[in-house]
N, C-alpha and C positions, 0 to 999 in steps of 0.2 A: 526365427525374426526378431529376437532380441539382439543376437549377433549383427542382423543385418542393419538395425537402427543404429547400433554402437559403431558399426563401420562408416554409417553416413555422419554421425556426430561426431568423428573425427575432423572433419570440416570445419568444425567449430575451432579447432586449433588454429585457424587462421587469423584469429584475435591477435596473435604475435605481431601482428602488423601494427599495432598501436601501444604495445606494451612500452613503458618508460624504459629507455636504454637504447633502442632501436632506432638512434638518429642516424645512423650511417647506414648506406645501402649494403656494404658488406656483413654489418652486424645484423641487419635483417634477413639476409640471405643464410646466414649461418644460422640462424634458429628455424628455419623452415623445416617441418618436420619431412622426413623422407618415406615415399611411397604411400601417401595418403590417398584414400579414395575421393575425389572431387565429383560434385553432382552434375550431370552431363545431360539429364533429360529432366521433365517436368515430373515425371514419376519419382525420379532421385530426390529432386526438390520437395515434393510432397513427403517423401520419408523424413526427409531433414527438417522440415518445419514440424511433422509430426512427435519429434522425438522429446515430448515433454515429460515424458517419465523414463526413468532407467535406473540401473542399480548404483549408479553414483551418486545417488540422491540429490538429481537435479543439477549435478555439476556441469553439464552440456544439456542447455535447456533455455529455449526463448522466453518461458514462462517465469524465469527467474527475476526478482527484482530487489528493491530495498528492503531494509531489515533494520530494527532497533533505533529509528528514528526519533522515535515517541519517547526515548528515554530523556529527550529536552522536555517532557511536557507535564502537566499537572495530571496525567493519567499513568503517572508512573512512580510510585514510592517504594524506597529500598531502605533496609535496614542492614545493620553490620553485618547480619549472617549472610544475605544474599550478595551484599557489596564484595564480600572476600572471595567470592566464587568468580567474580567478573577477572580473571587471570588470562594470560596469554593473548588470544586474538579478541579479548574483549577489555582490556584493559585501559585503552585510550576512551571507552566510553564512562569510565570513572570521572576523568576530567570532563567530558561534555555534560555528565549527571549534574555537577556541582558547576559547572560554568566557569570552570579555569580560563585563563588567557590562552596558556599552551596544553594541549591535550595528548601530545603524540609522545610515549615512551618508547624509547628504542629497545627498551628489553621485554617490550611487549610485541604489540602488533606492528608488522614490517609492510603494511598493506592496508588499503580502506575498500572493504567489498561493497559499500555503498556508492562508490565511484566505479569500482572495477566491472560490478555485475552489470549495470546498465548501459556503461560503454563496451562490456561485451557483446551483449544484444544489440547494440546500436550498431557498432561496426561489423558484426557479423550480416546484419540484414542489409548493410550497405553492399558488402561483398555479393549476397544474394541477389539483390536487385541488378547490381552491374552484370552477372553473370547469366542470369536467368533472361535477361532483354536479348541475349545472343541465340535464344533458342527459337525454333519456328513456333508460332502460334498454333496451341490446339484449346480443348474446351476449358481446360485449368489453369491456363498460364496466368491470365488476367485477374484470377482469384487468388493465386499464389502471390503475383506481386502486392494484390490489395492486402492480404494478411501480413505480408512482410513488413510494408509500410505502417499499419497499424502498431505491430511490435515495436517498431523503432520510434513511431511517436511516444507510446506509453513510455520508453525508456528515457526519452529526453524531458517528457512532463516530471518525471521522478527525479532526474537529475537538477532541473532548473529550481524545483521548489525545495532541494536538499541545500544547494551549495550557492544559492542567490536569494536575495530579497522577495518579498511577495510583489508580484504584478503592481505597478502603480502606472496608470496611462500618461500620468504626468511625466514620470522619470525613465520609463522603461526603455526608452531610445537611449538612454545613457548609463543605465544602470549594470554592472558587469552581470553576465550570464554564465554559460559554461560553454566549452569549446564542440563546435559541430564537425562531425567527422563523416564526411559520405565517401572518399576514398582513401581507406586505410592503407592500401598499398603503396601509395605515392608517400607516404611519411608525412603528412601534412603538418603545418603549425597548429600548436593546440592552443593559440590565442582566444581568450574568452571574448565569445560573440556577448552581444549586448540581448537583455531579456526579451526585447522586442523583437529582435530577430529569431530567438529560441522559439518564443510562441507562433511566430509567423511561420517556422518551419514545422512545428507539431501540427497546426492546422492544415498546412498545405498537404502534409500527408495524409491526416485523416480524411479531409474532404476529397481527395483524388482517390483515395481507397475505398470510399463507402459504396458507391453504385456497382462496383464489381465484387460485392459480397453477398453471401446468401441471407435472407431475413435474420434467420434464425437455426439453430441445429437442436437435435435431439439428445446428443451425446457430443464427445470431442470439445468439451468447454475451453481448451486450450486454443481452438481455432477463433480468429475474430469472425465477427457477424456483422450484418448492418445494426442490430440491437444492442452488441457491446461497443462500436464504434461510435454509435449516436451517443452512448453512456458517457466515452471517455470524451468526446466533444463537449457535453455538458458541464462534465469536470472541468475541462479546461477552460471554458467560458466563465463557470462559477469563479474561478480561482482569479479570471481578468477582471472580474467585477461586471461582467457584461450579463445582465441577468436575464435580459430578452432572448438572447442566443440560447442561455443555457436553458431556460424554460422550454423552449422551441425543441432542443434537440433531448432534454430529459424526457418529455411529452412522446416524441417521436420514438423513444427506446421502449416507452411503457405501453404504447400502442402495439407493440410487437410482442412484448415479454412482460407480462405485470405480477407475475405469481410471487406469492408470500406465503411461507409456511405458517400454519397455526402452531405455535409452541406447546400448545396442548395435547399434540399429536407426536411429539418428538422425544417424549421420555418414556420409561416405564420405572417402576418401583413405588415403594411407600412415599407420599408426600409428607415434609418437603425434600425428604432426602432420595432423590431419584438413583437407583442404582445402575442404570444403564441408558444410554441414546441410542436413538434409532438410528442403526449403522445405513450408509449409503456409500455410494462413489463420489469423486470429485466430478466424473461424468456425468453423473445423475443429481446432483444437487441442484434442484430447479430454481433456486436463488441465485445462482452464478451464471453471469453473463460471459464473464472472460476470467479463465483460471491463470491467477499470479500466484507467485509463491517467493518465500524468503530463500535467500541463499543457504546451501546445504548445510545442516547441523545448527542452523540458528532458530531457536525454538521459542515462541510466544511466552509461553509458561516461564523461560527463564529470566525476564525481566518486564513482564507486566504484571505489576502488583500494585495495589492501592491499599492505602492506610484505611481503617475501618471507618473513619468519620467521612472521608472523601467518598469512599464507597457508598455510604448509606445516602451520601448527600444525592449520588448521582443518580443511584436505584432506590428510591424512597418508598417503592411499591409494598409495604409490609405493615402489619399492626404488631405489637407486642404488649401484653398486660401480665406482669408476673412472668409466670413460665410458659403462659399461652402464647401461641405464635400463629399468626396466619401470614403466608408470603402471596402477595399479588402479580408483582411482574417477575415472571418465570426464567428472565434472562439471569437473574441473581443465581438461582440454582443449576441453571442449563449451562452457563457460560463460566462459572466462576466456581473453584474450590476453596476451603481455607475459612468458612465462617460457620455459625453454628445458631441455633435457635433463639439465642439472648441476642445475636447481629453482631457479637462480637467474635475475633478471628479465632479459629482454632491454630492456625499458623501465625505468623508476627504480621502477615499481610494476606490480602483476599487477591488470590491468584486467578488470572484470565485464563481458561484451558478450556475452549470451546472443543477442540477436538478431544482432549482428554480430560475426564472427570475424575476429581480426587485421586485416591489409590486404586480406583477399578480400572481394567484394563479394556476401556468400554472407547475406542475411537469412533469419532463420527465417520471417518472413512475408512473403518476398519476393513471393509472388503476389498480395500485396494491393496492391501497385502501390506509387506515390510516397508515398502515406500509412504505409508499413511503417516509415519513418525519420522521420515527423513527432512521433512520440510514442512512449514506452515503456511496456510492460505492467508493470502491479501487480496482477494478477488475481487472485480468490480462486480457491483450486484443490484439486483431490483431494488431492494431497500434503500441504498444509496439513492436511485434515481428517484422514489418517492419522496425522500428527504430533499433532493435538489430541487424538484419539482415544488414544494412546499416551500423551501426559503425564497426561490425566486418569485413565487406568487405572494408571499407577504411582504416581500421588497418593492414588488411592483403595485402593492395596493389591492391585489385579490386574495383578502384575509379570510374569506369562508373557504376558497379553495384551498389555502394553505392547511387550514384545519381540517379538512377533509382528509386531505392525505396523512397527516400525522395520526388524526384519531383511527384511522383504518390500520396503519401499521401498529399502533399500539394495542388495539384490540384483539389482534393475532399473538402478542407478547404476553399479555395477562391472563391469569387463570380465568377460566371462562366464567362469564356473568359478573366479575368485579371491575371491570374498565367502564368508566362513565367519560363519556365524549365531553371534551374542552369546547366551551362556546364562545363565540364572542361577547356574550354577555358577561361571562367569567371573567373576560379579561377588558373589560370596559371598553368594548370595541377600539382597541389601542392598537395601532400599527406596530410599535415597539415590542408591546407585551406578545403580539402573536410570533413576531421575530425571535424573540427570546425563547417562547415555548417550542418553536421548531428547532433550535440551536440546541437546545436541552435534550430534545429527542434524537436528534442527530448523534449526539454525543455519547448517549446510551446504547443506540444502535449499532454504531460503527466503531464502537470501542475494540481495541485491538487489530485494527486494519491499517495500522501505520498512516493513518490520515488526519491525527489530531495536530501534529505540528503545522502542518500545511493551514488549517485552519487558525489556529492560535496566529500565525503570521498575516494570514489576507485580513483577518479580522480584528487586527491590531490589539490584541488582549495581553493584559498582564498574567503572568502565571507564578505558582507555588508550587514547590512539591517538597518532599523531606526525605533526608538521609538520617535514618532513626530520629533523634530529636531535633537536628538541625533541621530548620526553616531557610529553605532559598526562595527568595524574592525575587523575579525577573520582570523588570516592565516592558511594556508594549513596545515591539519593534527594537529589542535591544539586538546589537549587531551579533551575539553570541547565540542567538536562534539559528543562525546561518551555520552550515557545517564547514570546519576549515579543510583545504584542501591537504592531504598528506604531503609532508616536505619532500617525500622521494618523490613524486611526480614533479616536483618544482623544481629539485636540483637537477634531474635530467631533462627537462622541459622549460628552460628559462623564461619563454613568452607567458607561461601560466602566473597568473597574479594570485596571491595568496588574499582569502577574505580577512578584513582587520578585526582583531579582536582585542587590541589594545585597549578601546573604550568601551566601558560597560557601566550601567547602572544598577548590576546584581548586588543585593544585599543578603546577609546571613544573620539569623536569629538564633 
């Protein structure tokens, strides 16, 4: 079975249609692989779309997406020890972290996986859609087309939020977005579309797909469903500032699938040092609505670090008196290594490691085998939908509904019997205070999911993080919060326009 899946994933090599440099027909033809197996039936396409796990560590997978974009945010602080480890394929992230004007070191990375991986998915899905339409209709054709459109929409949502400004309804029709490639074999222009066009493309794919998908699935979380498509629609509308539609779709997703784990059931060992996490599979994690993963060999624990002060500000759920210590927010111990009972760090930073805990070989998805540590999860989840619904309710004036959602979520994250609901009275019946409470819970819950940068951009937040003792201050809406396009792509596709990083308000202390 594994060999059959790999046979069909060879079809993914047709991504070569859009690799930079293939600007002439003869060049394109010269790089086409010889003798590959092309999917010809809906059964073939089913195998292709299901090739989410393989021995190549997600090298060929529609589940792969972006990684390390949150190195630009206040969710990451790095010291000199970890800084020295950013070599080879990670060298340009040093420049991103310190908000340099120029970040591409030709002695380091010769490509950009945050551009390449989503375009890999986006181009492959466009090829699938073109080929599958040629088949005769059967019971699963419409569903396969719908799944493919959801994967494509997700890829472009990641791209436009990495390489463009946050959506602004006043300027989206003129702000540069990203190229849209729907017919890779025709070697299209890579001229950047406007942000409005990209979002319309994303919404069109999602809305066309949703009716042909099953409501939910008990396994195979890499397959899109109605509940995950509603969730991606909710995320898209949230990023657009369309809170009515974001609320509508978050609620529709939760009406189908509203599961939350009680973290009190997810560990074993002596409190507060849990020696094991309850193991499960990505296919059976009940909070996952759609499985998405970082590219091969990009582990969150290699860059998701917090300085102790910031860590304690984000996760304040503990009491300490002398050597006595009580932890309330179980995310501190279940999701992070590198801290001790005095709340100072055992390491130089507190490391996010939800799948891997400390020095113990206890993987959250350990029963998946070797692939459990080949890539890291950044899935669409039910907790995100609770938080999206809460934020939209708060912004639309439904304050108690907003608090109901974050209180429910937090009660599942705190040690049993220690969480006290936040009330409107606590917040002075103030809308801005409710929004702030929701956003704080959003940051706590979604830490490590590569969503913080997009929140910083859409919320127009200033940002600070540290490189050892160097404090880096980034003003709201600074142009260097937008990822630059790798110059190699521009050199071979001159219609591509680079993001301007010459002007910046970043300061250093």
